[in-house]
C-alpha positions as CSV (number, residue, x, y, z in Angstrom):
1,M,73.4,51.7,37.0
2,I,72.8,51.3,41.0
3,L,69.5,50.2,41.5
4,K,66.9,50.7,44.5
5,E,65.8,47.1,46.4
6,S,62.2,47.4,45.5
7,E,63.4,48.4,41.8
8,T,65.4,45.0,41.7
9,K,62.9,42.7,43.4
10,H,60.1,44.1,40.6
11,K,62.4,43.0,37.8
12,M,63.4,39.5,39.4
13,G,59.7,39.1,40.1
14,E,58.8,39.2,36.4
15,F,61.3,37.0,35.5
16,K,59.5,34.7,37.2
17,V,56.3,35.0,36.0
18,L,57.6,34.0,32.5
19,G,58.7,30.7,33.0
20,D,60.6,29.1,30.6
21,I,63.7,31.4,30.1
22,G,66.6,31.8,27.7
23,E,70.1,31.8,28.1
24,R,70.4,35.7,27.6
25,D,67.6,36.6,30.3
26,L,69.5,34.7,32.8
27,S,72.6,36.9,31.9
28,E,69.9,39.9,32.6
29,I,69.4,38.3,36.2
30,E,73.3,37.9,37.0
31,K,73.6,41.7,36.2
32,F,71.1,42.6,38.5
33,K,72.2,40.6,41.1
34,E,76.1,41.7,40.7
35,L,74.8,45.3,41.0
36,Y,72.9,44.8,43.9
37,E,75.8,43.5,45.9
38,E,77.9,46.2,44.1
39,S,76.1,48.9,45.6
40,L,76.3,47.1,49.3
41,R,79.8,46.4,49.0
42,D,79.9,50.6,48.5
43,V,77.5,51.5,51.4
44,E,79.7,50.2,54.5
45,E,79.5,51.3,58.3
46,G,81.8,53.7,59.7
47,K,83.0,55.5,55.4
48,V,82.9,58.7,54.4
49,V,80.7,58.6,50.9
50,S,79.7,61.7,49.1
51,G,75.7,62.3,48.8
52,I,72.8,64.7,47.0
53,V,70.4,66.7,49.5
54,V,67.6,64.8,47.5
55,G,64.9,66.6,50.3
56,I,64.7,68.9,53.6
57,D,61.6,69.2,55.7
58,D,61.8,69.9,59.6
59,R,62.8,67.3,61.2
60,Y,65.5,65.6,58.5
61,V,67.9,66.1,55.6
62,T,67.0,63.3,52.7
63,V,70.6,62.3,51.6
64,D,70.9,60.1,48.6
65,V,73.9,58.3,48.8
66,G,73.4,55.9,45.5
67,Y,72.4,53.5,48.2
68,K,68.9,50.7,48.0
69,S,67.8,53.8,50.2
70,D,67.7,57.4,50.9
71,G,69.6,58.4,54.2
72,K,68.3,61.1,56.7
73,I,70.4,63.6,58.6
74,P,68.7,65.5,61.5
75,V,68.4,68.8,60.5
76,S,70.0,70.6,63.6
77,E,73.5,69.2,61.7
78,F,72.9,71.7,59.7
79,L,71.7,74.5,61.9
80,S,73.2,77.9,62.3
81,A,72.9,81.3,63.1
82,E,71.6,82.1,59.6
83,G,69.4,79.0,59.6
84,I,69.9,75.9,57.6
85,S,73.1,76.0,55.8
86,I,72.8,73.9,52.5
87,K,69.3,73.3,49.9
88,V,68.2,70.4,47.6
89,G,71.0,69.4,45.2
90,D,74.3,70.3,47.4
91,R,76.9,68.2,47.2
92,I,77.9,67.1,50.5
93,N,80.4,64.7,52.6
94,V,78.8,62.6,55.3
95,L,79.3,59.2,57.6
96,I,77.4,56.4,57.1
97,E,76.9,55.2,60.8
98,R,74.7,52.2,60.1
99,R,72.9,50.4,56.6
100,E,69.7,50.5,57.6
101,D,67.6,52.0,60.5
102,E,64.2,50.6,61.9
103,E,62.2,52.3,58.6
104,G,64.8,50.9,56.4
105,C,67.1,53.7,55.2
106,V,70.7,54.1,55.6
107,V,72.1,56.6,59.3
108,L,73.7,59.5,58.1
109,S,75.9,62.1,60.0
110,K,77.2,64.8,58.5
111,E,78.9,65.6,62.2
112,K,81.4,63.0,62.6
113,A,81.7,63.0,59.0
114,D,83.4,66.7,59.1
115,R,85.0,65.5,62.4
116,L,86.8,62.7,60.6
117,R,88.2,64.8,57.8
118,I,89.3,67.8,60.3
119,W,91.4,64.8,62.3
120,E,92.7,63.6,59.1
121,E,93.8,67.0,58.6
122,L,95.1,67.7,61.8
123,S,96.9,64.1,62.0
124,E,99.0,65.2,58.7
125,V,100.6,67.9,60.4
126,E,103.2,68.1,63.8
127,E,100.7,69.3,66.9
128,G,101.7,73.5,67.2
129,E,101.8,74.1,63.5
130,A,98.7,73.6,62.5
131,V,96.2,77.0,61.8
132,V,92.6,76.5,61.1
133,E,89.1,79.1,60.3
134,G,86.4,78.9,62.6
135,K,83.6,80.8,64.3
136,I,83.0,81.4,68.1
137,I,79.6,79.7,68.7
138,G,79.2,80.2,72.5
139,R,80.8,80.1,76.2
140,V,82.3,77.8,78.5
141,K,83.3,77.7,81.3
142,G,87.5,79.5,81.8
143,G,86.5,79.8,77.5
144,L,85.0,80.2,74.4
145,T,84.0,76.8,71.9
146,V,85.1,77.4,68.2
147,D,83.4,75.8,65.5
148,I,86.4,74.8,63.0
149,G,83.9,72.0,61.8
150,V,83.8,70.0,64.6
151,K,83.7,72.0,68.0
152,A,86.9,73.3,69.5
153,F,88.0,75.1,72.7
154,L,89.5,78.2,72.9
155,P,90.9,79.1,76.6
156,G,89.8,83.0,77.7
157,S,93.8,83.7,77.8
158,Q,94.4,82.7,73.7
159,I,91.4,84.5,72.8
160,D,94.0,87.9,72.7
161,V,97.2,89.4,73.3
162,R,95.4,91.4,76.0
163,P,93.3,90.4,78.6
164,V,89.4,89.6,77.7
165,R,86.7,90.4,80.3
166,D,83.8,90.3,78.0
167,F,83.4,87.8,75.5
168,G,80.3,88.9,74.0
169,P,81.2,90.7,71.7
170,Y,83.4,87.9,70.0
171,I,80.7,84.9,69.9
172,G,79.4,84.9,66.2
173,K,82.8,86.1,64.8
174,T,85.2,83.7,62.4
175,F,88.9,84.1,63.2
176,R,92.1,82.0,62.3
177,F,93.3,79.7,65.2
178,K,96.5,77.7,65.7
179,V,96.0,74.5,67.1
180,L,98.1,74.0,70.2
181,K,96.9,70.6,70.9
182,F,94.9,68.1,69.9
183,N,93.6,64.6,71.1
184,K,91.2,62.4,69.3
185,K,90.6,60.0,71.6
186,R,89.5,61.8,74.2
187,A,87.9,64.4,71.2
188,N,89.3,67.8,72.5
189,I,91.6,70.1,70.4
190,V,92.7,73.4,71.9
191,L,93.3,76.7,69.9
192,S,94.6,80.2,70.1
193,R,94.2,83.2,68.9
194,R,96.8,84.4,70.8
195,V,99.5,83.0,69.1
196,L,98.5,84.3,65.6
197,I,97.9,87.8,66.2
198,E,101.5,87.7,68.7
199,E,103.3,86.5,65.3
200,E,101.5,89.1,63.2
201,R,102.6,91.5,65.5
202,G,106.4,90.3,65.7
203,K,106.6,90.5,61.8
204,L,104.8,93.7,61.8
205,R,107.8,95.1,64.7
206,E,110.3,94.2,63.0
207,E,108.9,95.7,59.9
208,L,107.6,99.4,61.4
209,M,111.7,99.3,63.5
210,T,113.1,99.8,60.3
211,K,111.4,102.6,59.3
212,L,110.1,104.1,62.6
213,Q,111.6,107.5,62.9
214,E,111.0,111.1,65.5
215,G,108.8,112.8,63.6
216,Q,106.9,110.5,62.0
217,V,103.1,110.7,61.9
218,L,101.7,107.4,62.1
219,E,97.7,105.7,62.9
220,G,97.5,103.4,65.6
221,T,94.8,102.2,68.1
222,V,94.3,103.1,71.3
223,K,94.4,99.7,73.4
224,N,95.1,100.7,76.7
225,I,93.8,103.9,79.1
226,T,95.6,104.5,83.1
227,D,95.4,107.4,84.5
228,Y,98.7,109.1,83.5
229,G,98.3,108.4,79.6
230,A,97.1,105.7,77.2
231,F,98.9,103.2,75.2
232,V,98.7,103.3,71.3
233,D,99.1,100.2,69.0
234,L,100.7,100.9,65.9
235,G,100.4,97.7,64.7
236,G,103.4,95.6,66.3
237,I,104.9,97.8,68.8
238,D,103.0,100.1,71.5
239,G,103.5,103.5,71.8
240,L,103.0,105.8,75.2
241,L,101.0,108.7,74.6
242,H,101.1,110.5,77.9
243,I,98.5,112.9,79.5
244,T,100.2,116.1,78.8
245,D,101.1,115.1,75.3
246,L,97.2,114.4,74.0
247,S,95.4,117.6,74.3
248,W,97.1,121.7,74.5
249,S,93.8,122.0,77.3
250,R,93.9,120.6,80.9
251,I,92.7,117.1,80.8
252,N,91.8,115.4,84.2
253,H,91.8,111.8,82.7
254,P,92.9,110.9,79.0
255,S,89.5,109.7,78.5
256,E,88.6,113.0,78.3
257,V,90.4,112.1,74.7
258,V,91.0,109.3,73.6
259,S,89.0,106.0,73.6
260,V,89.6,102.3,73.7
261,G,89.5,101.3,70.3
262,Q,89.8,104.5,69.2
263,K,92.0,104.5,65.8
264,I,93.7,107.7,65.9
265,K,97.0,109.8,64.4
266,V,99.9,110.1,66.6
267,Q,103.4,111.9,65.9
268,V,106.0,110.0,67.1
269,L,108.6,111.7,69.8
270,K,110.9,109.6,70.3
271,Y,112.1,106.3,70.0
272,D,114.8,103.9,72.1
273,G,115.8,101.5,69.7
274,E,117.5,99.6,71.9
275,K,114.3,99.6,74.9
276,N,111.6,99.6,72.2
277,R,110.6,102.3,73.3
278,V,108.0,105.2,71.9
279,S,107.1,108.2,73.5
280,L,104.1,109.7,71.2
281,G,102.2,113.1,70.7
282,F,98.7,114.0,70.0
283,K,98.1,117.4,70.4
284,Q,101.7,118.0,68.3
285,L,99.5,117.5,65.0
286,G,97.2,120.2,65.7
287,S,98.1,124.0,65.9
288,D,100.2,125.3,69.1
289,P,97.9,127.4,70.8
290,W,101.0,129.9,72.8
291,Q,102.6,131.2,69.0
292,D,102.8,134.2,68.8
293,A,100.3,134.9,72.2
294,S,102.4,137.8,73.2
295,Q,101.1,139.7,70.1
296,K,97.5,138.6,71.3
297,Y,97.7,139.0,74.8
298,P,99.9,142.1,74.5
299,I,101.0,143.1,78.5
300,G,98.3,145.4,79.9
301,S,96.0,144.3,77.6
302,R,92.8,142.6,79.6
303,I,91.2,139.1,79.0
304,Q,88.5,136.9,80.0
305,G,89.0,133.1,80.9
306,K,87.7,130.4,83.3
307,V,89.4,128.8,86.6
308,V,90.7,125.7,85.9
309,N,93.0,125.1,88.7
310,I,93.3,126.6,91.9
311,T,96.0,126.3,94.5
312,D,97.4,127.1,97.6
313,Y,99.9,130.1,95.9
314,G,97.4,131.1,92.9
315,A,95.1,130.3,90.2
316,F,95.3,129.3,86.6
317,I,92.5,130.9,84.2
318,E,92.4,129.3,80.7
319,V,91.8,131.8,78.4
320,A,91.9,129.7,75.4
321,V,91.8,126.4,74.5
322,G,95.8,125.6,75.9
323,V,96.7,128.8,76.7
324,E,96.4,129.2,80.7
325,G,97.8,132.4,82.7
326,L,98.3,132.5,86.6
327,I,96.9,134.4,89.1
328,H,99.3,134.8,91.6
329,I,97.6,135.4,95.4
330,S,99.3,138.6,95.9
331,E,97.9,139.9,92.3
332,M,93.9,139.2,93.6
333,S,93.8,142.4,95.8
334,W,95.6,146.0,97.3
335,T,94.4,145.6,100.2
336,R,92.7,142.8,101.5
337,R,94.7,139.8,103.2
338,V,94.0,137.0,101.2
339,K,95.2,133.5,102.8
340,S,93.8,131.4,100.5
341,P,93.0,132.3,96.5
342,S,89.7,130.3,97.2
343,Q,88.5,133.4,99.5
344,I,88.2,134.8,95.8
345,L,87.4,132.8,92.9
346,K,86.4,129.4,92.9
347,M,86.8,126.5,90.1
348,A,84.5,127.2,86.7
349,D,84.5,131.0,87.9
350,L,84.4,133.1,84.3
351,V,87.0,136.0,85.0
352,E,88.3,138.7,83.9
353,A,91.8,139.8,84.5
354,V,95.2,142.2,83.3
355,V,97.7,140.3,81.2
356,L,100.8,141.5,83.6
357,D,103.8,139.4,82.3
358,I,103.8,136.5,79.2
359,D,106.5,134.6,78.0
360,D,105.9,132.4,74.8
361,A,109.2,130.2,74.9
362,N,108.3,128.5,78.2
363,R,104.4,128.9,78.1
364,R,103.9,131.4,81.1
365,M,101.3,133.9,81.6
366,S,100.9,136.3,84.9
367,L,97.3,137.8,84.8
368,G,96.2,140.4,87.3
369,L,92.6,140.9,89.3
370,K,93.3,143.4,91.8
371,Q,94.9,145.9,88.3
372,L,91.4,146.0,87.0
373,E,90.7,148.7,90.3
374,R,93.3,151.9,90.6
375,N,95.6,151.4,93.3
376,P,93.7,152.3,96.6
377,W,97.2,153.3,98.2
378,E,97.6,155.6,94.9
379,V,94.5,157.4,96.0
380,L,95.2,157.7,99.3
381,E,98.4,160.6,98.4
382,E,94.9,162.5,97.1
383,K,92.7,161.6,100.0
384,Y,95.5,162.0,102.8
385,P,98.0,164.7,101.8
386,V,101.2,164.7,104.0
387,G,100.1,167.1,107.1
388,A,96.8,166.4,107.6
389,V,95.1,165.3,110.2
390,I,93.2,161.6,110.7
391,E,91.0,160.2,113.0
392,G,90.8,155.6,113.2
393,E,90.2,153.4,115.4
394,I,93.2,151.8,116.7
395,K,93.1,147.9,115.1
396,N,96.5,146.8,116.7
397,V,99.2,147.2,119.4
398,T,102.3,146.4,119.1
399,D,105.8,146.5,120.4
400,F,107.3,149.2,117.9
401,G,103.7,151.1,117.4
402,V,99.9,151.1,117.2
403,F,98.1,150.4,114.3
404,V,95.5,152.9,113.2
405,G,92.6,151.6,110.5
406,I,92.5,154.0,107.4
407,E,90.3,152.4,105.0
408,E,88.9,148.7,104.8
409,G,92.1,146.8,104.5
410,I,94.5,149.8,104.9
411,D,96.2,150.9,108.2
412,G,98.7,153.4,108.9
413,L,101.5,153.1,111.6
414,V,102.3,155.4,114.5
415,H,105.4,154.2,115.4
416,V,106.7,154.1,118.9
417,S,109.1,157.3,117.9
418,D,106.2,159.8,116.6
419,L,104.0,158.8,120.0
420,S,105.7,161.7,122.4
421,W,108.2,164.2,121.8
422,D,109.4,162.3,125.1
423,H,112.0,160.4,124.3
424,R,111.4,158.3,127.7
425,T,107.7,156.8,126.0
426,E,106.9,153.2,127.4
427,H,105.8,150.3,125.7
428,P,102.7,151.9,123.4
429,G,100.4,149.3,125.7
430,K,100.8,151.9,128.7
431,L,99.3,154.5,126.9
432,Y,96.4,152.8,123.7
433,K,94.4,149.6,123.7
434,K,92.8,148.0,120.9
435,G,89.3,150.1,119.9
436,D,91.0,153.1,120.8
437,K,89.8,156.3,118.8
438,I,92.9,158.0,118.4
439,R,93.5,161.1,116.1
440,A,97.4,161.7,114.5
441,V,98.8,163.7,111.6
442,V,99.7,161.9,108.0
443,L,103.3,162.1,108.2
444,S,104.3,160.1,104.4
445,I,102.3,157.6,102.4
446,D,104.6,155.3,100.5
447,P,102.2,153.4,97.6
448,V,105.1,151.3,96.2
449,N,105.7,149.6,99.5
450,E,101.9,150.0,100.9
451,K,103.3,151.7,103.8
452,F,100.8,154.9,105.4
453,S,102.9,156.6,108.8
454,L,101.2,158.5,110.8
455,G,101.9,160.9,114.4
456,V,100.4,161.2,117.3
457,K,103.4,163.7,118.6
458,Q,103.3,166.5,115.9
459,L,100.1,167.7,117.3
460,T,101.4,169.4,119.5
461,E,104.6,171.5,118.5
462,N,107.8,170.4,118.6
463,P,109.3,171.4,122.1
464,W,112.7,171.0,120.8
465,T,111.7,174.4,118.3
466,T,110.3,176.0,121.4
467,F,114.1,175.5,123.8
468,S,115.8,176.7,120.9
469,Q,113.9,179.7,120.9
470,D,114.7,180.2,124.3
471,Y,118.0,179.3,125.3
472,H,121.2,179.1,123.1
473,V,124.6,178.3,123.9
474,G,125.8,180.0,127.6
475,S,122.3,180.2,128.3
476,S,121.7,179.4,132.2
477,A,118.5,177.3,133.2
478,E,117.2,175.3,135.8
479,G,115.7,171.1,135.2
480,T,115.8,168.3,137.4
481,V,117.6,165.0,137.3
482,I,115.8,162.0,136.0
483,N,118.5,159.6,134.9
484,L,122.3,158.8,136.9
485,T,124.9,156.8,134.8
486,D,127.9,156.1,135.4
487,F,129.1,158.4,132.7
488,G,127.0,161.2,133.6
489,A,123.4,163.1,134.8
490,F,120.2,163.5,132.6
491,V,118.1,166.7,133.1
492,S,114.7,167.3,132.8
493,L,114.6,171.0,130.8
494,A,111.3,171.4,129.8
495,Q,108.4,168.7,128.0
496,G,110.3,166.4,126.0
497,V,113.9,168.4,126.3
498,E,116.4,165.9,128.0
499,G,120.2,167.5,128.7
500,L,122.9,165.3,130.0
501,I,126.1,166.7,132.5
502,H,128.6,164.9,132.1
503,I,130.6,163.5,134.6
504,S,133.7,165.7,133.8
505,E,131.3,168.8,134.0
506,M,130.1,168.0,137.4
507,S,133.3,169.3,139.4
508,D,136.6,170.6,139.4
509,H,137.3,168.0,141.2
510,R,137.7,164.1,139.9
511,I,134.6,162.0,141.3
512,G,134.2,158.2,140.6
513,H,130.6,158.5,140.3
514,P,127.8,161.1,139.7
515,K,126.4,159.8,142.8
516,E,128.7,161.2,144.6
517,I,127.1,164.4,143.7
518,L,123.4,163.9,142.8
519,K,120.6,162.1,143.2
520,E,117.6,161.3,141.0
521,G,114.7,164.3,141.9
522,D,117.5,166.6,142.6
523,K,116.4,170.3,141.1
524,V,119.7,171.6,139.3
525,Q,121.2,175.2,137.4
526,V,122.9,174.5,134.4
527,E,124.4,175.9,132.2
528,I,124.0,175.4,128.2
529,L,127.2,174.2,126.5
530,Q,125.3,172.6,123.4
531,I,122.3,172.4,121.1
532,D,122.3,170.2,118.4
533,L,118.6,170.3,117.3
534,E,119.3,167.7,114.2
535,N,119.8,165.2,116.9
536,R,118.1,166.4,119.9
537,R,121.2,166.7,121.9
538,V,121.8,169.6,124.8
539,G,125.1,169.4,126.7
540,L,125.0,171.1,129.9
541,R,127.5,172.1,132.9
542,L,126.4,172.1,136.5
543,K,126.2,175.5,138.3
544,A,124.2,174.4,141.4
545,V,122.3,172.2,143.0
546,E,118.9,173.5,145.0
547,A,120.3,174.5,147.9
548,G,122.3,177.0,145.9
549,Q,125.7,175.7,146.8
550,E,128.2,176.3,143.8
551,V,129.7,173.0,142.8
552,Q,131.9,174.9,140.4
553,E,133.6,177.5,140.1
554,G,134.3,180.6,138.1
555,N,130.2,180.9,136.5
C-alpha cells in the first residue's frame, strides 16, 4: 500500500501523542517509513510510469501515478480534432518531469512519454525499414505534419506516387507511412507514404501481369487526363485510354467523358508485356452504333442530324450517337459554286440530308444536301427543249466562247464556233462584252456533266444549205480572194461559205506561189470541183480573174 504524504504525517503524529509506545507500535512506524521511501524511489524524474486518470477540467488532466501527490498534465496534450481523447478511469503512460511543482504536485507529460516510446520502437529497427501509422494534422513548408505519437515530417514529394498540388484533402486523414530517416538528437523524423504505395503497386503489378490478357474487362481509377486520352490505374500498372476509344461519338477532350479519381470499367485492347504498355477501351463495353447501320439508314433514305465538324472539303453530320456522315462540298448545291462548306452550314445546325452511300465495315456514310431537291439540270430539258430560242445576259467572255446566264447558278456556253457561220470569226471579245443581252438557240443539254450548249449562228439559216441548193459540181461561180497560202487561195463564195483553189488548179503552167497569179481582193471566176457539206469544204478551179482573162484553157 502506498500512502500519500499527508496520511503518513497524520499517523506519525498519533504515535507522538501516545507517549510511551511498545515494540509493536515501533514496528508499525518503521513499516510506514519503508512504504513512504519506496514510493519516493518509484517516482524518478525522467521515468515513464503508468497512471490512472482521476480528474479532467478545462485546464488539466489529473493523473494518479501512486506518488504522495497526483500529477497534472495540460489538457492540450490530449486534444484532437474530435476533442479530448481520454476519460476518467483510463490508464495511460506518462513521463515524470519533476517530482513536485510550486503546489506540491508531480509534473507529468503524456507527449514526452509517447515520444520516448516511439523513439524506443524506432531504435529497434534499421533506418528505412520501420512502418508506422499516423494522422496528418497540418501543413508546413514543403510538406505536411504527421502525428505518429510524436510529430513527424511528410515531404510533399512523398505523399503519393503522382505529384500532389493540393494538400488540403489529406489533412485529418490517417495513413500508414514508412520511416525514411530519424534523428533522436534533433527530434527529426521523415516519413514517406509514396514508398509504401510503390511497394504495394509493385506486388499488384506482378500479380496483374500474370493474368492480364487482351479482351479482359477490368476496373480502374482515372489517374491523369491529357489532351489525347486518360491514364487509368489498374492496380499496379497504368493503361492508356485513348480519346478515340472513350466514346463512339465525337468528343473534343477526354474530360467530357471521365474525370480524375473516377472509377471505371475498361477493356484491354492491347498488351505489350515487354514494354509494360496497356491500351484500353471504354466505348467497347457498349454496343457498336455502326452495327447494321446500312439497314437502319438505307441508300436513298432521308436522315436528320447535327453538324459536328466542318472542314475545307465538307461537313460531318452526327446521325446518331457514334454514327457520322459526310456531306461533301460537291453534294451541297446543284447550281451554287460553293467555295467553303461554311457558306451553307454552321456548327450545331440541325440538317436533313439524303444517304448516298454507306459502308458499315469502314464506318463511312456519304450524305447529300442537294439531293433533297430535284436536279435543276433535269428540269432544264423540260423548260428549254433543243431548238428553243432564249435570251440572257452574258456573264463571262473567254477565248473559246461566251457564257450566258440561264437561271441562278446555271450558265449556257456559246462556243466560238457557234457564234457565226463564218469560219473566220475573230475573238469573241471583239463581238460581245460582259453584261450584253444576247439571243441564242438551245443546241443541247447534258444534265450528267452539267453542260448547256447554245448557238447564235443558228438563229440564221445555214448558208451551206442554201449554197448546196444553188450550186453543184461543175457549176461556175464568182468569188473574192480572201487569203493566199503556199498551197492555194481561199475564195469567199457567199456569206459564211469559202472555197479553196489549190495551186494545181490555178494554171496549166507550173508556178512557184499563188501570188504570181492572184492577190487578196481579186474578183475571180471559178468552177466548182467538189462540195463536202459535212466538213464544209468546196474545191475550186480558177477560170478567170476580174479582167475576164482566161488563165486556164478548155472551159
